[in-house]
N, C-alpha and C positions, 0 to 999 in steps of 0.2 A: 232204895232200889226196888222195893216190892211194888211201887206204883208205876214203874217203868215197863213199857210193853214193847215187844218185838212184833211188828205187824206183818212180817213176811210169812207168818204161818198162823193157823188158828181160825176160829169161826169169825168171819168178817162182820156178820150182822150183830153179834153180841159185842164184839170189840168196838164197833162204831157207836153203839148205844152207850157203853161204859165210858168211852173216851170223850164223846161229845157232851155228855151230861155235865161234868164239872166245868167245861168251857162255857156252856149255856149259863150256869150259875155265876161264873166269873163275869160274863157280859152283863147279866142282870145287875150285879153289884156295881159294875162300872157306871151303868145308867143311874142307879140309885145314888151313887156318889155325886153326880152332877145335880140330881134332883134335890138332895139334902142340902148341898152347898147353896143352891138358889133359894131354897126355903128359908134358911137361916138369914141370908143376906136380905131377902125381900121383907121378912117379918121384923127383923131387928133394925134394919137401916132404911127401908122404904124403897119405892119404885125407882128413884133416881139412882141409887146404888146398884139395884138389880140390873138396870139398863147399862150402867158402866161396866159391870162384870160381864154382861152378855157381849158388849162390843169388844172388850179386851180378850174374851175367850175365843172370839173368831180369829184374832191375830195369833193367839197361842196355838190354836188348831192348825193354822197355816204353817207356823214354825215347826210343828210336830209332823207334818205330812211326810216330809222326806225321811224322818226317823222311823215313822210307821212303815214306810216303804222298805227301809232297810231291815226292819223286823220281819216283814214278809219274806225278804230274801234270806234272813236267818232261818226261818222255818223250812224253806226249800233246801238250802245247802246242808244244814245240819241233819235234817231227816234223811237225806240221801247218804250222807256219811255214816249215820247210824245204821241204815239198811245194809251198807257195805261192810259193817263191823270194823271200820277203819278208825281205831281209837286215836292213832297218831294224827290222822287227817282231821278228825273231830277236834282235837286239841289245837292244831294249827289254825283252823278256821275260827274257832272260838276266840283265840287270841287276836286274830285279824279283825273280827267283828268288834271286839272290845276297844281296840285302838281306833278304828274308823269311827265308831259311834261316839267315843269320848271326844275325838277331835271335832266332829260335826256338831255335837250338842254344845260344846264350849263356844264354837263360833256363832251358832244360832242364838245361844244365850246372851252373848255379848252384843250381838246385833239387836236383839229384842230389847235389851236394856237401854242402849244408846239411842236407838231410833224410835223408841216407844211413842213419844209425843208427835213426831212427824207422821208416823204411820196412822195414828189415831186421827190426826187432823185430815189426812188424806182420805180417810173413811167417812169424813163428815161428822165426827163425834160432836154432839151438842156441847156448847161451852160449859154448861153446868156439870156435865158428866166427865169432862176431860181430866180434872185432877185425880178423881177416883180411879178412872180407867187407866191412867198413866201409872199410878202407884201399883195397882193390881197387876198390870202387865210387867212392870219392871221386877217386882218381887218374884213372880212366877218365872220370869226369864232367868233369874239367878238360880232358881231351883229346878230348871229344866233337866239337869243331869239326873236328878232323883226320879223324875217321872219316866225318863228314858230308861233308867237303870232297872226299876222294878218291872216295867213292861218287858224289857229285854230278857231278864232272867226267866220270866214266865214263858216267853216264846221259846227260849232254849229248852226248858223242861218239856214243853209240848212237842218239840222237834224230836226229842229222844223217847217220846212215848209216855210222858207223865203229865196228865192234865189236872191231877188232884192237888199237887203241891202249889202251883200258881194260885189256886183258889184261896189258899191260906194267906198269901201275900196281900191279895185284894181285900180280904176280910179285915186284916189288920189296918189297911189304909182307910177303909170305909168307917170302921169303928172309931179310929182315932180322929178322923175328920169330923164325924158327928159330935164327938165330945169336945174337941178343941175349937170348933167354930164359935159356939156361944161364949166360951171362955175368952178367946182372943178378941172377939168383937165387942162383947158386952162387959165382961168382968175387967179385962185389961183396958177397955175403952179405946181400942185401936181402930175401930170402924172397918172400912173396906180393906184397909191394910191388914187388919187382923184376920179377915177371911183368906187373904192371900198367904199369910204366914201359916195359918192352920193347914192349908193345902200342902204347902212346901214341907212343913214339919212332918205331917202324916205320911206323905210320899217318901220322905227321906228315911223315916224310921222303918217303913215297910221295905224299902230297898236294902237297908242294912240288915234287917231281919232275914231277907231273902238270901243275901250274901252269906250270912252266918249259917243258915240251914243247909245251903248247897255245899259249902266248904266242910262243915262239920260231918255231914253224912256222905261226902264224896259223890254227890248226885250228878255232877258234871265235871269234866277235866279242865277246870279253870286253872290258869297259871299266872304268875307275875307277868304283866304285859311287856312284850318285846316288840321291836319293829318287825311287822310282817313282810313277807316277800311280795314282789310285784304281782305275781300270778294270783295270789289270794285276794289282794286288794282289787285287782281287775275283775275277778269273778263277783265280788261283793258289789262293786259299782255297776257292773254290767246288769245285775239283777235289781239292785237297789234304786238306781236312777229311774228306770221306767216304772217301777213299782211305786215310787214316790210321786211320779207324774200322774199315775192313776188316781191318787187322792185329789190332786189338783183338778183333774178332769171332772171327777165326780162332784167336788165342791162347786166348781164353776157351773156345771150342769144344773145343779139344784138351784143356784142363784138365778140362772136363766129361766128356769121353769117358774120361779117365784115372780119374775117380771111379767109373765103371762097372767098369773093369778091376780096381781095387784091391779090390773086393768079393770077388774070387776068390782072393786070397792072394798071397804073395810070389813063388811060382813063375810064376804067370801074369803078374804085374807085370814080372818080370825078362824073361820071354820076349817079352812085348809091347813092352817098352822096347827090346830088341835089334832086334825087327822094325821098330820105328819109326826106329831109327838107320839101318838098311839102307834103309828107305823114303825117308829124307831124301836119300839118294844116287840112288836109282832114279828119283825124281821130277825130277831135274835136267834130263834131256833135254826133257820136255814144258814145263818152266818156261822153258828157254832158247828153245824154239820160240815160246812165248807172248810172251816179251819181243820176239822178232824180228818176229812178226806185228803186235804193237802198234806198233812203229816203222814197219814197212812200210805197214801200213794207214793209220797216221796221216798219212804223207806223201801218200797218195792221197786221203784224205778232205779234206786241205787244198786239193786241186784238184778236189774233187767227182767223182773218177773211181771211181764206185761199182761198176762192172763189175769193175774190177781189184781192189777191196777184197774182193769176194766170191770172186774167184779165189784171192787170198791165203789166205782162210779155208779154201777147199777143199784147197789144197796143205798148209796147216798141219794140217788134220784127217787127211789121208792119211798124212803123215809120222809124226804122233804115234800114229796107230793101228797103223802098222807097228812102230814102236819099242816100244810098250807090249805088243803081242802077243809080240814077241821076249822082252821082260822077263818076261811072264807064263809063257812056256814055260820060261825059265831058272829061275824061282822054283819051279815045279812039280817040276823035276828036281833042283835043287841048293839049295833054300831052307834046309834044315837046316844046310848047310855055311856059309851066310851068317850064320845065327844064332850058330854056334860061333865066329865072329870076335869076338863080344862076350861070350859066356857059355858055360861048359862043362858046367854041371850038367845032368843028364839031363832032369829035369822041365821046366825052362824051354826047353830045346832042343826037346823034343817039342811043347810048346804053340806055340812060335814057328814051328816048321816047319809045323805044321798050319794055323796062322793064315795064313801066307804062301801055302800051297797053295790055300786057299779064296779069299782076297782077290785072288789073282793074276788070276783069271778076270774080275774086275771092273775091273782097272786101265785097260783101254782106254776105259771110260766116263769115268773121272776125267780122262784126257787130253783128251776132248772138252770138258770144263768149262774146262780151262786155255786152250785155243785160242779158244773162243768168247768167253770173258770178256776175253781179250786184244784181240780185234777190237772188242768193245763199248767197252772202256776207251779204245781209240784215238780214238773219237768224242768222248770227254769225258763220257760218261754214267756218272760215278763213283757217283752215288747208286743208279743201277740195278744196278751191279755189287755195291754194298754190300748191297742187298736180296737179290740172288742168293746172296751168301755167307751172309747170315742164314738164308735158306731152306735152303741146303746143310748148314750146321752145326747150326742150332738147331731147324729144323722137321723135318729129315730125319735127319741123321747121329747126333746124340745120342739123340733119342727111339727111333729104330729099333735102335741098338746096345743100348740099355737093354731094349727090348722083346724082341728076339731072344735076348739073353743070358739074360733071365729065363725064356724059353720053352725054349731049347736048351742052356743052360749056357754054359761057356766057349767052345764052338764058335760060339755065336750072336754073339760079338763080331765075328768076321770076316764072318758072314752079314749082320748088321745094317749094318756099314760098306759092304759090297758092294752091297746093295740100295739104300742111300742114294746111292751113286755113279750107279747106273742112273737113278733118278728125277731126281736133280739134273741129270744130263746131258740128260734129256728137257726139263726146265724151261728150261735154258740154250738148248737148240736152239729151243724154241718162242718164247722171247723174241728170239733172233737172227732168226728167220724173220718174226715178226709184231709185234715190239715197235717202239717209236718212237725207238730209239736213234739212227737215222740222221738224225733231224731236229735233233739237238743243234747249236747254233751257239755256238762259243766266242768268236768275235771279231765286233765290229760291222762291218757291211759298209761298205767305204770308198766 
């Protein structure tokens, strides 16, 4: 209980720092989880196995996108219930989320297992990689409930103001996966299947540990699952479906941008891919702040404290702009060294370094998008955030990247991306200031 915070009062600046810090560490550990997994597979089993895992992982991420969307809905609904101090409502919606997520993860897990080979063939998986990719996908599909479970418990804790306890769950999963990967792959001689079993077992133990901690210390009002009423399910799907679609829009948008990059050849693709890996780490601070403002604003929206909601937005913007300006300066000075962490060839390093030096100046505008979308999402305006993401990726980022690269060559990739960041931040700001997101009512007035 001591790690839980009521964000409807107190110093916003200090609360945002204290709450977002553990979220940032959790996100870093999630990234290291994937990195360590790839490291063991690549070094112990070779490039073919690493490629098979990479292909299967794209399918797993697609399966998870809807569940991730429902977790975003969890954060919004439960944070508002926490803000209203409605313990009974919190209990009912927790039960409803558990039932809905259990059903959906079971269906997706079965589909992933049965359809594994067909989906991998549809993706054009090389014949030599197909058996390994199929086995990896099927085993992970069976264990998708565990991945959903420990992520869900973490989201519940953050919604009620506790970002430290979820960090413990992720630490357990990462440590176990680091230990079990070489044991299952090398000692038990299970190959690529061993990597999948290590992932499922580590996530399963982390999930059970999370359940034990939450129930033992009464951190959240979980109960034995019962059939939820239609209103609760309707609210969950009303928020979860567009939130899940946001993930699909983003994934498809990234793939579309990659189609522009591939036209410039292998060196540009290698340099861009290295820059994107670095980018996935550099974006963790604004993403952590966005999650924090989502929960903090959600609690205050629950009690209709709009003045405090807007103060949270201002602090979030201030912090993310400071962080992203520091990141931009570091990239301008040391960007090429970052690229060399992933690739050593001169041509990809030259392109990757130039790309980072250009796009770095536009990163603060991307941070604005993260924060304002987090505030709007806290109100439950998920369809509006979906539209903002469609505008960001499909109306702006992809067309402008294609246009600028056609006009300025490979340097235009970074310019097009950067200009899209500016325009999308303007669109997000205008909607935040003048949109009707604040009128969203999730719950019937009692």
